[in-house]
C-alpha positions in Angstrom: 112.4 134.4 94.6 111.3 132.0 91.9 114.1 129.7 92.3 113.5 129.6 96.1 109.7 129.0 95.3 110.7 126.2 92.9 112.9 124.4 95.0 110.5 124.6 98.0 107.8 123.0 95.8 110.2 120.2 94.7 111.1 119.6 98.3 107.4 119.4 99.3 106.8 117.1 96.4 109.8 114.8 97.6 108.2 114.7 101.2 104.5 114.1 99.4 105.7 111.2 97.4 107.4 109.6 100.4 104.0 109.7 102.3 101.9 108.5 99.5 104.1 106.7 96.9 101.8 107.9 94.2 100.0 110.5 93.0 101.0 113.6 94.7 98.3 116.2 96.0 99.5 119.6 95.6 100.5 121.8 98.3 100.3 125.7 98.3 103.6 126.2 100.6 106.1 124.2 102.5 107.4 125.5 105.9 109.5 123.9 108.7 106.3 122.8 110.6 104.9 121.0 107.4 108.4 119.6 106.9 108.5 117.8 110.3 105.1 116.8 110.2 105.3 115.1 106.7 108.8 113.5 107.6 107.3 111.8 110.6 108.2 108.2 111.1 107.9 105.6 113.6 111.5 105.2 115.4 112.5 101.6 116.7 116.3 101.9 117.4 118.0 104.7 119.4 121.3 105.7 120.3 122.4 104.6 124.0 122.5 108.6 125.0 120.6 110.5 127.6 118.5 113.5 126.3 119.8 117.0 126.7 118.5 118.7 130.0 115.2 120.3 130.1 114.0 118.1 127.0 111.1 116.4 129.0 110.0 119.5 130.4 110.1 121.3 126.9 108.1 118.2 125.6 105.3 118.6 128.5 105.4 122.3 127.6 104.5 121.5 123.9 101.6 118.7 125.1 100.0 121.4 127.4 99.7 123.7 124.5 97.2 121.5 122.7 93.8 121.9 122.9 91.8 120.7 125.9 88.0 120.5 125.9 86.4 123.2 128.4 90.2 123.4 129.6 89.4 120.4 131.9 92.9 118.9 131.2 91.8 115.5 132.1 95.3 114.0 131.2 98.5 113.4 132.7 101.8 111.7 131.7 104.6 109.6 133.9 108.0 109.9 132.8 110.0 106.7 133.0 113.7 106.4 133.1 114.5 103.9 135.4 116.0 101.1 133.3 114.2 98.3 135.8 110.9 99.8 135.7 111.1 100.3 131.8 111.9 96.7 131.7 108.8 95.7 133.6 106.7 98.1 131.4 108.2 96.7 128.4 107.5 92.9 129.4 103.9 94.0 129.8 103.7 95.4 126.3 104.8 92.7 124.4 108.6 93.0 125.1 109.4 95.6 122.5 113.1 96.0 122.4 112.5 100.0 121.5 110.9 100.5 125.1 114.2 99.2 126.7 116.7 101.0 124.2 115.0 104.4 124.3 116.2 106.7 127.4 112.7 108.0 127.9 109.2 106.5 128.1 106.1 108.5 128.6 103.0 106.8 129.7 100.2 109.2 128.7 97.0 108.7 131.1 93.2 109.6 131.2 93.4 111.0 134.3 89.7 111.8 135.8 91.1 111.2 139.2 92.5 115.0 139.8 88.9 116.3 139.1 87.5 113.9 141.1 89.7 114.6 144.2 89.3 118.4 143.7 85.3 117.7 143.8 85.9 115.3 147.0 87.8 118.3 148.8 85.2 120.9 147.9 82.4 118.6 148.9 80.8 118.8 145.4 79.3 116.2 143.0 81.5 114.7 140.2 78.8 112.7 138.7 79.5 113.6 135.5 82.8 111.9 135.5 81.0 108.4 135.7 79.8 108.6 132.1 81.5 107.6 129.0 81.7 111.0 127.6 84.2 112.2 130.3 86.3 109.0 129.6 86.4 109.9 126.0 87.1 113.1 126.5 90.1 112.5 128.4 91.3 109.9 125.9 91.0 112.6 123.1 92.7 115.3 125.1 95.5 112.7 126.1 96.2 112.0 122.1 96.2 115.7 121.3 99.0 116.4 124.1 100.6 113.3 123.1 100.8 114.2 119.5 101.9 117.7 120.3 104.9 116.4 122.1 105.7 114.1 119.4 105.9 117.1 116.9 108.2 118.6 119.4 110.3 115.5 119.8 110.7 115.2 115.5 111.5 119.1 115.6 114.5 118.8 118.1 115.8 116.0 116.0 114.8 113.2 118.0 112.6 110.1 117.3 109.5 108.6 118.8 107.3 105.5 118.8 103.8 105.1 120.3 103.1 101.7 122.2 99.5 100.8 122.2 100.2 97.3 123.6 100.6 99.1 126.9 96.9 98.4 127.0 97.6 94.6 127.0 97.7 94.3 130.7 96.2 97.8 131.9 95.6 96.6 135.4 99.3 95.6 135.8 100.4 98.8 134.1 98.2 100.9 136.8 99.8 99.0 139.6 103.4 99.4 138.3 102.5 103.4 138.0 100.8 103.6 141.3 97.7 105.1 139.6 94.6 106.3 141.7 91.3 105.2 140.8 90.0 107.0 137.5 93.4 107.0 135.9 94.2 104.6 132.9 97.6 104.3 130.9 95.9 104.9 127.3 99.6 104.3 125.4 103.2 104.7 125.9 105.7 106.7 124.0 109.2 105.8 123.5 111.7 108.9 123.0 115.2 108.9 121.9 117.9 109.9 119.6 117.4 107.7 116.2 120.1 105.5 115.6 121.7 106.4 112.0 122.9 102.9 111.5 119.5 101.5 111.7 117.4 104.3 109.8 113.6 104.0 110.1 111.7 105.1 106.9 108.8 107.1 106.1 105.8 104.4 105.7 103.0 105.1 103.2 99.6 106.4 103.9 96.7 105.7 102.2 95.9 108.1 99.3 93.6 111.2 100.0 90.9 110.1 97.9 90.1 107.0 100.6 90.2 109.2 103.3 89.1 112.9 102.3 85.4 113.1 101.5 84.1 116.6 100.6 80.6 117.6 102.0 79.3 113.9 102.6 80.8 110.6 103.0 81.6 108.3 100.0 82.1 104.5 99.7 82.4 103.3 96.4 84.6 102.3 93.1 87.0 105.5 93.8 87.6 104.3 97.3 88.0 100.5 96.5 90.7 101.5 93.6 92.5 103.7 96.2 92.8 100.8 98.5 93.9 98.3 96.0 96.7 100.9 94.7 98.0 101.3 98.3 98.0 97.7 98.8 100.6 97.6 95.7 102.4 100.5 97.2 102.7 98.9 100.6 103.9 95.8 99.0 106.5 97.7 97.4 107.5 99.5 100.6 107.7 96.2 102.6 109.9 94.7 99.8 112.5 97.6 100.4 112.5 97.4 103.9 112.9 93.6 103.9 109.4 93.1 105.6 107.0 90.3 105.1 105.1 91.3 102.1 101.4 91.5 103.0 98.6 93.6 101.4 97.6 96.4 104.0 93.7 94.8 103.7 95.2 91.4 104.8 97.1 93.2 107.7 94.1 95.2 108.8 91.8 92.4 108.3 93.9 90.1 110.9 93.9 92.9 113.5 90.0 93.0 113.8 89.1 89.5 112.9 88.1 88.4 116.3 88.7 89.0 120.2 91.9 87.3 120.0 93.4 89.8 117.7 93.2 92.2 120.5 95.6 90.8 122.6 93.9 90.9 125.9 92.2 94.5 125.2 88.9 92.5 124.5 88.4 92.6 128.4 89.5 96.2 128.7 85.7 97.7 129.7 85.7 95.3 132.6 89.1 96.2 133.7 88.2 100.1 133.5 85.4 99.4 135.4 87.7 97.7 138.0 90.0 100.9 137.8 87.1 103.1 138.9 85.8 104.4 135.6 81.8 103.7 135.6 81.4 104.4 131.9 77.7 104.7 132.1 
């Protein structure tokens, strides 16, 4: 038993070192679920093979097992497998090759239309759907569902990649998917079997002292030191992966510098209004 415990702790330490590339926080236990979670990586290259029959339905069952605020379930998902449609969506999302390679592309929707339609059929008011809180609720529900699906994907030995660039052209995506009013594609998810010849690696995350606060939020020297250490670790990771070497703070700063850095999403609120979301 002691030998098993020792091996388990060593395995946990290895996974945590991959995730943080620095001082490793202690863990009480490692199990199969934690193994899957700690091993997460974004997969950008896939084998050209179809997924096993029933995979899509299994992933949706996992997604629907996520928590849902008041059980309103204000999300939906559109599964794309047709190559021509995937190509058109890829073009709208910055021509990302992994969308084309993946045998399955899921579009996760904030879907207030279902409740709006049901209320109309029952001759009832749905005034609350016009408030920003309802849109936010849908975004949270869709995100929780999608993350459940990602964990399921990885537990099956498959890989996935979130595609936020699907919001670059939301009106065009809505037209491609034939979305009704009050439905919005929040993000995409490419899914397939990872190509072992082009493996993805675990990307380091910020150290816990930067994101974990006890009792009250802090911002001071401890957090600044943690970010400085993270910059160094990210540079090491980038060198290993033959990526452009850049501090995380520089990369993050470039993504928030101005409206142009949002790649068209600076008009997202106006487009959401056009798609039927009042966002009061």
